[in-house]
C-alpha angles and dihedrals in degrees: 000000000000118000122246110275118231114245095016124122118238131184115246109233098178144348122212105200098192093055093032090227125143119206110217119204128212097031099153089324095311140081122254132192117228131176111261091231091063094060137082105211128212129177093215135040105271121252095203133074115239116232119202140155121255095208132088113244093226096058105032128067113228093248090059099048115125120214127202134176134218119207120220090264091056100255113148116230111196131210100024122170123225086231092062113110094178132025134190122234108209092197094053090034091221141102124250132195111240127245111194119215 
């Protein structure tokens, strides 16, 4: 089973309050349980691409950090700048406004 991809939108299939676990649907064709605290929840499918760095802060100097984006459909967009306000997803063939994490 594939891990949950950072920045990607997933459908919530279930939430178990006592265990504080959220069951995500459509994770590589399966369901996956994830702690509620690890998620950023949204009622609607996002309209913005999420930009984040792929490095760990402890091991990478700021000048060497690499940023990527993920569009709402889960397509990875490499080599994004923090200055970018909009990016183009070649797979969706559309532009998205950026949301920086």
